C-alpha positions as CSV (number, residue, x, y, z in Angstrom):
1,I,-28.4,284.9,124.6
2,S,-31.6,285.5,126.1
3,E,-35.4,286.4,125.1
4,K,-33.7,290.0,125.3
5,N,-30.9,289.8,123.4
6,L,-31.3,287.3,121.0
7,G,-28.4,286.9,119.6
8,I,-27.8,286.1,115.8
9,P,-30.4,284.0,114.3
10,L,-29.2,280.6,111.9
11,K,-32.3,281.4,109.3
12,N,-29.7,279.1,106.7
13,N,-31.1,276.6,109.6
14,F,-33.2,274.1,107.9
15,Y,-33.4,272.9,112.3
16,V,-33.8,275.6,113.2
17,K,-36.2,277.5,110.9
18,F,-38.7,274.4,111.6
19,K,-38.3,274.6,115.0
20,K,-39.3,278.3,114.6
21,E,-42.2,277.6,113.0
22,T,-43.3,274.2,115.0
23,E,-43.3,277.4,118.1
24,N,-45.2,279.6,116.3
25,F,-48.0,276.8,115.3
26,I,-48.5,275.9,118.6
27,I,-49.1,279.8,119.9
28,N,-51.3,280.7,117.4
29,F,-53.5,277.1,118.0
30,C,-53.7,277.7,121.7
31,Q,-54.1,281.2,121.7
32,K,-57.2,280.3,119.1
33,N,-59.0,277.9,121.5
34,K,-57.7,279.4,124.8
35,L,-55.3,277.3,125.8
36,N,-52.4,277.9,127.7
37,Y,-48.8,276.8,126.7
38,T,-45.5,276.6,127.1
39,I,-42.2,276.7,125.2
40,L,-38.9,274.8,126.7
41,R,-36.5,275.0,124.7
42,P,-33.8,272.7,125.3
43,A,-29.7,273.7,124.9
44,D,-27.3,270.7,124.3
45,V,-28.6,268.0,126.5
46,Y,-26.6,265.3,127.3
47,G,-27.1,261.7,129.5
48,P,-27.2,257.7,129.3
49,R,-29.3,256.5,126.5
50,D,-28.2,259.0,123.7
51,R,-27.6,256.7,120.7
52,T,-28.1,260.8,118.7
53,S,-25.0,262.4,119.6
54,C,-23.3,260.6,122.8
55,F,-22.5,256.8,121.0
56,Y,-21.1,258.2,118.7
57,M,-19.1,261.1,120.1
58,L,-17.6,258.0,122.7
59,S,-17.2,255.6,120.1
60,A,-14.9,257.8,117.9
61,I,-13.0,259.0,121.4
62,E,-12.6,255.3,122.5
63,K,-11.5,254.6,118.3
64,N,-8.6,257.6,119.5
65,I,-9.8,260.4,116.7
66,P,-9.1,263.4,117.6
67,M,-12.2,265.8,118.8
68,I,-11.1,268.7,120.3
69,V,-10.8,271.5,117.9
70,G,-8.3,274.7,118.1
71,H,-8.4,275.2,121.3
72,G,-11.0,273.7,122.3
73,N,-11.8,276.2,125.1
74,Y,-15.8,277.3,123.4
75,L,-18.4,277.6,126.1
76,F,-21.3,275.3,125.3
77,P,-24.5,275.6,127.0
78,Y,-24.7,272.6,128.4
79,C,-27.8,271.2,129.5
80,S,-28.3,268.2,132.1
81,I,-31.1,265.7,131.1
82,K,-31.4,266.2,134.9
83,T,-32.0,269.7,134.5
84,L,-35.2,269.2,131.0
85,C,-37.0,267.0,133.5
86,N,-36.8,269.3,136.5
87,A,-38.0,272.5,133.8
88,V,-41.0,269.6,132.1
89,E,-42.5,268.6,135.3
90,S,-42.0,272.5,136.6
91,S,-43.9,273.7,133.9
92,I,-46.6,272.0,134.2
93,L,-46.9,272.8,138.0
94,Y,-46.4,276.1,138.3
95,K,-48.7,278.9,136.4
96,E,-45.9,281.4,136.0
97,S,-44.8,280.1,133.0
98,D,-48.0,280.3,131.3
99,N,-47.7,281.6,127.7
100,K,-44.1,281.7,128.0
101,S,-41.2,280.7,126.2
102,Y,-37.4,279.4,128.3
103,V,-34.4,278.9,127.2
104,V,-33.4,275.1,129.6
105,T,-29.8,274.9,130.5
106,S,-27.9,274.0,133.9
107,G,-26.2,277.3,134.3
108,I,-22.5,276.3,133.8
109,D,-20.1,277.4,132.1
110,I,-18.7,274.6,130.0
111,T,-16.1,274.1,127.4
112,W,-15.9,271.7,124.2
113,K,-12.3,270.7,125.9
114,Q,-13.4,269.6,129.3
115,F,-15.8,267.8,127.7
116,F,-14.3,265.7,125.4
117,S,-11.4,265.2,127.9
118,Y,-13.2,263.6,130.8
119,F,-14.3,260.9,127.9
120,Q,-10.4,260.7,126.7
121,N,-9.7,260.6,129.7
122,K,-11.9,257.7,130.8
123,F,-10.5,256.2,128.2
124,N,-7.0,256.3,128.6
125,K,-6.9,258.5,125.2
126,K,-4.4,261.2,124.5
127,Q,-5.2,263.5,122.1
128,W,-1.9,264.3,120.3
129,I,-3.7,266.6,116.8
130,Y,-5.3,269.2,117.5
131,I,-7.2,270.2,114.3
132,P,-7.1,274.1,113.2
133,N,-10.5,275.7,112.7
134,F,-10.5,275.8,109.3
135,I,-9.1,273.0,108.5
136,A,-12.4,271.4,110.4
137,K,-14.6,273.8,108.4
138,L,-12.8,273.0,105.0
139,G,-13.4,269.0,106.1
140,A,-17.1,269.6,106.8
141,K,-17.6,271.7,103.6
142,F,-15.8,268.8,101.7
143,S,-18.3,265.8,103.4
144,L,-21.1,267.5,103.1
145,L,-20.0,268.1,99.5
146,F,-19.1,264.0,99.0
147,H,-22.6,263.1,101.0
148,K,-24.9,265.4,98.2
149,I,-22.7,263.3,95.2
150,F,-23.0,260.5,97.3
151,P,-26.5,260.2,99.7
152,S,-25.1,257.0,101.0
153,F,-22.6,258.7,102.9
154,K,-22.9,259.7,105.6
155,P,-20.6,262.3,106.9
156,S,-19.7,262.4,110.7
157,I,-18.6,265.8,110.1
158,T,-20.9,269.0,109.4
159,P,-20.3,272.0,109.1
160,Y,-22.9,272.7,112.1
161,R,-21.3,270.7,114.1
162,I,-18.1,272.5,113.6
163,T,-19.9,275.3,113.7
164,R,-21.3,274.9,117.1
165,I,-17.5,273.4,118.8
166,T,-15.5,276.4,117.8
167,T,-18.2,279.4,118.9
168,N,-18.5,280.4,122.1
169,T,-22.3,280.2,123.2
170,S,-24.1,280.8,126.9
171,Y,-27.9,281.8,127.6
172,D,-28.8,283.9,130.0
173,I,-31.8,281.3,132.8
174,S,-32.3,283.9,134.8
175,E,-35.6,283.8,134.3
176,T,-36.1,279.9,133.6
177,I,-34.9,279.5,137.0
178,K,-37.5,282.1,138.7
179,D,-40.7,280.6,136.9
180,L,-40.3,277.2,136.8
181,K,-38.5,277.6,140.5
182,I,-36.0,275.1,139.0
183,T,-32.4,274.0,140.4
184,P,-30.3,273.2,137.6
185,H,-28.2,270.0,137.6
186,T,-24.9,271.3,138.0
187,N,-22.7,268.6,138.5
188,Y,-21.7,268.3,134.5
189,E,-18.9,264.8,135.7
190,E,-21.8,263.6,137.5
191,D,-23.9,263.4,134.6
192,L,-20.7,262.6,131.9
193,E,-19.7,259.3,134.4
194,E,-23.4,258.2,134.2
195,I,-23.3,259.0,130.7
196,Y,-19.5,256.3,130.3
197,N,-21.3,253.6,132.1
198,W,-24.1,253.5,130.1
199,Y,-22.1,253.5,127.0
200,M,-19.4,250.8,128.3
201,K,-22.1,248.4,130.0
202,F,-24.6,248.5,126.5
203,K,-21.4,248.1,124.1
204,K,-21.0,245.0,126.0
205,I,-24.1,243.5,126.2
206,G,-24.3,244.2,122.5
207,K,-28.0,246.4,122.8
208,L,-26.9,249.5,121.6
209,K,-27.9,249.1,118.4
């Protein structure tokens, strides 16, 4: 996926819809007030201190909950927090990115199976059950329906999350590298080790929650 090959838009996804509306607001505001802007679209960003995704992922893996759906060999656009910080800094320093939009990833091919397996191995957990895609999708829809009936119930899986881990997604970041002059951080195992160490440290001292 790139600016020239946009892929299939998720028109019914509120998250995507409001991100696009925000971008349009920024562009119109800056053009009206003669200001420069650079829009960065981070892909799947992971790093230490991530209490939104990583904490819950590692908690589930530690409890030996099966995380890999289907064969798990679906590519996802991994983005190291180091790569994102580099891109933000470069967007300020270099004028080539003025009034343009860029997707930011680490530019590597990594599968969800590689991602989850790394943490499973760290916790010495073996996934014995691989849930078929259609069962996972049905479970996600049921969880969402249950949440609508009982709002206090917080579903751990949603149709969007299941779709994300059962769909190949990758981006062409050649323009990002050229204009922002960045060198993406590609050592994902180093990143995952930092995430694991953060999780274990803060879990021990009780400051995750």
